[in-house]
Each structure stands twice: as structure tokens, then as C-alpha cells.
N, C-alpha and C positions, 0 to 999 in steps of 0.2 A: 479514506474510509467511507463506505456507503452509509447513507442514513439508516436508521433503525429498521425502517419498512423494507429494506433491501439488504440488510446486514449480512454480510458473507461469513459463513462458518470458518472458524479458525482451523488452520490445517495442522498446526503444531500441538500435540497433546501436552497437558500440564504434568509436571513431574512431581507436583505436590498433591497433594490431593484437594338463595337461602331456601334450605331444602325442606322437604315435607316432614322429615324427622327432627329437624332442628329445635322446633319449639319443645318437643318432648324431651330432647337432650338437655336442654337448658332450664327447664322447669324447675329442676331441683337444685340449681346453682344459686347460692345465696347472693343477693345483691349488696354491693358494698357502697357506702356513701363516699363517692370520689368525684370531685368536680375537676374537669379537664378543660384546657384551652390550647389552642395550637399556636405555638410560637417557636422560635428557633434560637440557636446559638447557646452560649453557656448560661443563659438565664434559666435554662432547664433546672439548675439547681434551686432557683429560688421559687419558681412558680408551679413546679409540679405538672408541667404540660405534658400532654400525651405524646409518647415517643413514636416517630415514624421513622425507623432506622434500618439500616442494612450494612453489611460488611462489604467493603470494597477491597478486592485482592489486587495487590500491585503486580503480581506475575501475570494477570490476565490483561494488563493494559496494552500489551502488545499482541495479544492473542485473540482480539475481537471485541474488547470492551474498553476502550480508551476513555479518558475522564470526560471527553466530549459526548459520550453516550450516556452519561448519567443524567436521569431526570431530576435535576437539583430541586425544581420547584415541588416535587411531591415527597421529599423528605425534610425532616429537620435536624437529623443526626446521621452521620456516616462514619464508620470505623475503618481506618486503613489497617489492612491485615498483611503481614504480621510484623512487628517487632518481636525478636525472640531472646529468650534468656540464654546466657553463656555461663561457662564455668566461673567466670570472673563477676564477682558481685558489684563490680564497678562498670560494667558494660552491658548494654542492650545492642542487638544486632538487627540490621534489615536484610540480612543475606537471603536472596531469592525473592525479595519483595520490592525490587526496583527502588533502591534508597534515593536516587535522584528525583523520583517522582513525588516523593512525599511532601517537599515544599509546595510544589505545583497544586497537589491535592488540597493542602490547607488553604492556599490562596484562593482556589476555586470554590471551595466550601464557604469560606468566609464572605466571598464576593455575593454568594447566593443566600446568605443568612443561615447556613447550615452549620451545626456544631461539628467541628473538625476533631475527631478523636483518633486514638491509636488503640489497635487491640494488641496486647502482649500475650504471647504464648501460642495456642493452637496445639493441634495433635501432635505435631513433630517439634513445636517451639517452646514447649513448657517444661523441657527436661531438667532444668536447673532451678526452678522455682523453690523447691525444698531446701536445697543447700544455701540459696540466696536469703531465706528468711529464718534459718535454723538456730541463730543466735542473735542476742542484742547487737552485737558488734555488727553482724551482717546485715541485720535489718536496718540499722542506722545508715550504713553505706548504701543499701539498696534503695532506700527512701530517697537519698540524695541523688542516686542515678536516675530513678524515675522522674524526679522533680526537674533535674537537669535536661532530661530528654524532652520533657514537656515544653519547658521554657525554650529550648533551643529551636524547636519546631513550631512554637506558638500555638500549642494544642489546647483545645477546650476541655479534653476529658481523656481518660484512661480506662479501657475496658479490659479486665484481667481474665485470660482464658486458660486457666490452669486445669488442665486435664490429667490427673485429678488429685486434690489433696488426699494423702494417705490411701491412695488406691491407684495401682499402676495402670498407666495408659498405654502408650505405644509399646512399652516393654523395657525401656532402659532409662526411665526417669529416675532422678534421685527421689527418695521417698522416706518419710519418717512417721511414726505414730502421732508425733506432735504437729503435723502439718497444718491442720486445721486452726489449732490455738495460735500457732506461729503466724500463719496467715493474717489472723485477725489483729494480733499484736503489731504486725507490720502495717496494716491498713490504719490502725489507730495512730501510729507514728506518722504515717503520711499525712493524716488529716492535720496533724499538729505542724506540719512544714508550711511555711507561708505560701508556697506554690501549690501544695497539695490541698490546702484549705480551700482553694478557689476552684479546683477542678471537678468536673463531674466524674464520679468514680462508680464503675459498674462491673459487673462480672457476667461472663458466659458460663452458666452452671448446667450440671446434670439434672435429671428429672428427679432426683432425691437430694436432700440437703448434703452438705459436705460431711465426709466420713469422720467420725470422732476418734479418740484414741483407742477405743475398744473395737474399731473396725466396722461400726454401725452408723447409719445416717444419724447426723445430730439432731437432737430433740429440742434444742433451743438455739436459734440463730439470731436472737435479738440483737446481739452485739454487732453482728454483720449489717443488720437493719439499720443500726445507728450510723454506721460509717459509709455504707453504699447509698447512693442516690436511687439505684435500683439494680435488680438482677435480671438477666435475660435467660429464661429456661430454653435450653437446646432440645426442643420438642422435635427431634428427628434422629434418624438412625435407630429407631426403636426396633424395628425389624429390618434385616438386611440378609446378605449372603452367608452370615454366620449363624442365621437363625435355623430353626428346624423345619420351617415352611415358609411359603411367600405371605408376608404379612405387610401392614401399613407402615411405610417409612416414618410418617408424622400423624399419627392418630390424634384426632381431637378428643374422642372418648373411647373407652374400651369396656365400660361397665356393662354394656349390653352384649359383648361377646362372651363366648363359651369361657369357662374359668381358666382353661389352659391356655387361652389366647389372651388373657389380660396380663400384658407385660409391661405396660406403662402407656400414658397418653397425656395430652396437655392438661385435662381436668383432673386427672390423678396427680400430677405433678404439682399443679397449683395448690391442691389441697395439702399435699405433703409439706411444701415450703410454708404455707400459711399456717398450718398447725404447728410448725416449729418456731413461729414468730416473725415470719416476713410478711408485712401487710400487703394486702392485694395492689395497693396503690404504688407499691414498690417492685411489682413484678411485670416484666415485659415478656411476651410470648415470642419466643424464636420460632420462625417459620421457614420452611425449606422451599427453595425454587428448584429443586432437583429430586430424582427419585433412584431407586435401585432396581437392577435387572436381575432376572432369573432364568436359568434354563429349564423349561417346563414341557415335557412331551405332551402331545394332545390327549393322551389317555389319562393324564393327571389334570390337564388344564380345565377340561369341560366337566360339567355336572354328569353323572352316569346317566346314559340314555338321551343325552343332548349333544347336539353338534354346534350349538351357538352360545349356551349359557356358561359363563366362567364359574369355576368352582372357587369358593372361599377357602383360604389358607391351603392351596394345593401343595403337594410334594414338589420338590425340584431337584435337579441333578447338581449337587454341590461340587462335583469334580470338573464340571464344565461351565466355569464362570464366563458369561458373555461380557465382552468389552462394552463400555459405554460410548459416550459421544466423544468428540475431539478433545475435550478438556478431562477426560477421565484419567484417573491414576494408571499409569502404564506399569506392567509387570517389572519387577526388579528388586534390588536390595534397598531396604529403608535405612533411615538414620542410625538405627540399632543394629544393623548388619544382618537383619533377617529378611529372607526372601518373601516377596508378596506378589500374588498374581494381579491381574487387572482388578480395578475397583468395581466396575460395573455401574457407574454412576451416569445418569442421564439428566442434564439439565433440561429446563422446560423448552428452551430454544432447540435443545439437541433433539428432543422428541419430534419436533416439527421437522427439523432437517433429516432425521431418521425415518420419516415417513409414517411415524406412529400418529401424529396429530396434523391437522391442517394449520395454516397460518392464523386461523381464528381460534386455535387451541382446542378444537374438538376432534373426535376420532376420525382418521382417515379412512377412505374407502378399503375394504378388506380386512380392517384391524377390528378385532373383537374387544368389547369394553364392558366394564362392570363398575357400578359405583356402590360402595358399601356405605349404606346410611348411617351405620353405628359409628365407625371411625371417621366418616366423612372423607373417605379415600377413593379415588378413581385407580382402575387397573386397565392396562392396554395389553393386547396379546397378538403377536405376529405368528400365525400358525406355521408359515413356511419356515422362518427361522427359529421357531420355538422359544421366542423370547417373550417373557411377561415382565412388565414394569410397574411398580407400585410408585405413584407420584402424587403431586398436589396440583389441582387445576383451579380455574376461577370459582367454581362452586365450592371446593373445600376451603379456599382462602376467604370466601365470603362467610362460611360457617364460623371460621376462626375469628373473623372480625367481629361477628355478632356476639361471639362469646367474650371477647376482649371488652367490648362495651358493656354487656349485661353483668359480667363478674367484676366490673370496676378495675380492671388491669390497667397498667401504665401505658401499654401501646404494644408495638410489634417491632421485631427486628429481624430481617430476612437474610439468610445465607443463600446465595450471595447475590448482590445487586445485578451482577452480570448473567445471572441464571435465567432471568425473565425474558419474554419476548414481547415487545411493543406495549410493555407495562400492563399486560393482561392480568397477572397476578397482583401487582402492586395496586392498579386501579380497583380491583375487587375488594381487597382488605381495606383500603383506605375508605371506601365508600360505606361499608358496614360497620367499620370500627368507629365512625363518626368524624373522619377527617374529610372535609369538603373544602374544595378550592373555590 
């Protein structure tokens, strides 16, 4: 495998799936008293250190991002993805995520002083969470299953990625109106387990609090704040091919956008979770090393009367979804038996390989570029292929790092570690969030 500087693009597609305006954007954000230090390992539970994390996908280990490519010295937390739920409350599976690699992942993490954790669930892997926690008997069994799994692999923590309690995700999840209360009861029981009591427990969550029994976002998540070390808000996939227009995949802010374009952002998500009782010091910001592509004809891509200025929130051709890079989800039948077209996902390295960006992460010659100072989001456009991509670059990661620091958040977690290129994104957010080596 070549070193990162000359890393070759994988040929097999995956079958799963500080700026001028920044001061103004952040001026209204309340500052929270929160002291952070940088340490690693399971001591995160005790000292509330700043999380510098990322999800590591086992299925990409043989598709361009082996463990040897990880910049271990720049993280203190990594989540191996994914262990998935099964119909049996007594079993977790590593199907599709290279089960034989997990022990090596744990060994490498511990050798480098990094907290080795497992992410359970994911978009396709959380189908059985609801049934696994829907009774006291099942919760007791599932607690033991999770504890045994953590002990078997010598894990430091568990990251729960239930997409989503009492809200259908992929389309065939088990679901109950009592999901959120059952989830909390399960976590409380896990904390009472001798193994669970020592683990770092976190969750990858939506931009609104868990849905309650009435189908609305919970207004009180203080019980979850008591059992979780932190939550990681998945501030991505806010806009995508399912949207009405081309918009920011992972907006930092949207309060300065038109009312109809305010569909969610990092700042609004943090406020919603904070208002519901999750302390800022227990909120990690999830950041994206990928973006979404859209088919946009030049007549919609450019501001009227201009041949160079890209339009904000342009219309796109939803019937012609462009494929993404070599890691993009391919068209086919998903785990629920439903047909889905290509995902249109472009990793940061994929944008370089695809000719949108240079190896320095800046727009390539002939590529049109726009940076939205409201959402802190860059856009690139290839007029020949008529493909526009909304993504995050070093500038947007720097803005998010500044926000993390000023708002007193717990840190960042990137989906996914392998999506970056030469640590351009990682270095940017570390420097502004306050993580200096």
C-alpha cells in the first residue's frame, strides 16, 4: 500500500454505505464554562477530556484505508464500525465489517494510547434495537450481550448508533412508541453492570432529541445525560439527493439563510439538545469527510446573467443521480428489499481523485466554486459533467473547530476517518478546536 501522499484510489465500490463571517456567526453563541485537557484511553470517563474521534469502517480496510493509514497520534478515540444488532437478543454481529480485523484494531489503538471503542448499529445495522430492549427480560439479556462483547474484545467504550428510536430509519426497523424510554432503561441497566460501569458510553444521534412516545422530540433528556459520557450529533446528511434543492450537507449555521432553507444545522442541533437537558460538555459535534452530488444543468447552476457565479440552493435533476467516488453506495436492493440507486457520495479524497479538487484540497482548474459564509459550506461544479457537490473543506472544518471551542462542546467525531486526504480536514479542526500536538 503506498503512503498517504500517493495513496491509490480503491477500485472496488462499497456495498454499504477562519472565515470573515465566523465572528458574526459565533457572537450570539453562549459560552459555557468547560475546561478540557487532551488525554487518551478510557480515562475519558473520569477527566472529561476533549474528544478527538472518528469512525473507522472495517469494510474499507481492504479498499484503500488499512489500519496502517490511521493517524493514530491525532486521535484519542476511534469507533470501529459496525457491530450490528440481530433478531437474537443474545448476539451482536460483525457481518460486513471484517470481524478478524477488530482485535488488531483494538491492539493498535491501545498501543497508541487511543480509546478503542465499537459502534453498534448504523443505518443498516440498527434494525433490531427496538425488539432487543422492549422488555425487562430482553434488556437484561442485551446488557449481558453488550458487556460480553466489550469484554471479549477488550473495548474501552460503546457508541450506540440507533437510527432511530421510535422513528423509522432505513424502512424495516423494528419500532415501538416506547423506544426512547426503553433505551434509557437499557442504558441505566448497562451502567449497573460491572463491565458497563467502566465503559465510555456514547451515542450517535440525530439533530433533534430522541422521539418520545407521542412522536415528538423529547423535551427532557436529562436521564440520558446521566448515563452517557457524551452524545455525538450527526451533523451531516442535512441536505442531499432527497431534498428539494442543492443544499449544505453539514451546515454549521442556517439562521442566516432564507426561512425555507433552515432545515437544520450544528448550531440549531446543539441548542435543541441543550434545551432538552444535555450539557454542552457532553455534546460532541459529528463532522463529515464527505459530501453529496447533484445533477445540475448550467441554466440552474449559475446566477442569472452570470457565467461564473454559482447559484445558492439551485434546482437539480432528481431523476439523474450522479454516482460518487469508488466508495459510493452502488445501485441495488438494500437490506429491507427495496431498490436504491447510487448514493452520490464523494469523500474528500474522492473529490481530489475525481478532479474537483487539487491534492491541496482547493478547486482544480476549470471547476467552479462557491463558499456559503452562512452555512460555512463549499460547493464545486463541473460544467461539463453537470455535477455539483456540496461538501466540507479545511475552511469549514476550521469554522466548526472554532465553534466547538467557543461553545464549550466536548469535541468532534468524524465520519469517517478514511474519507480525509493527508489529514487536511483533521489538522484543520484540531488546530481551531484547541487540540495541539
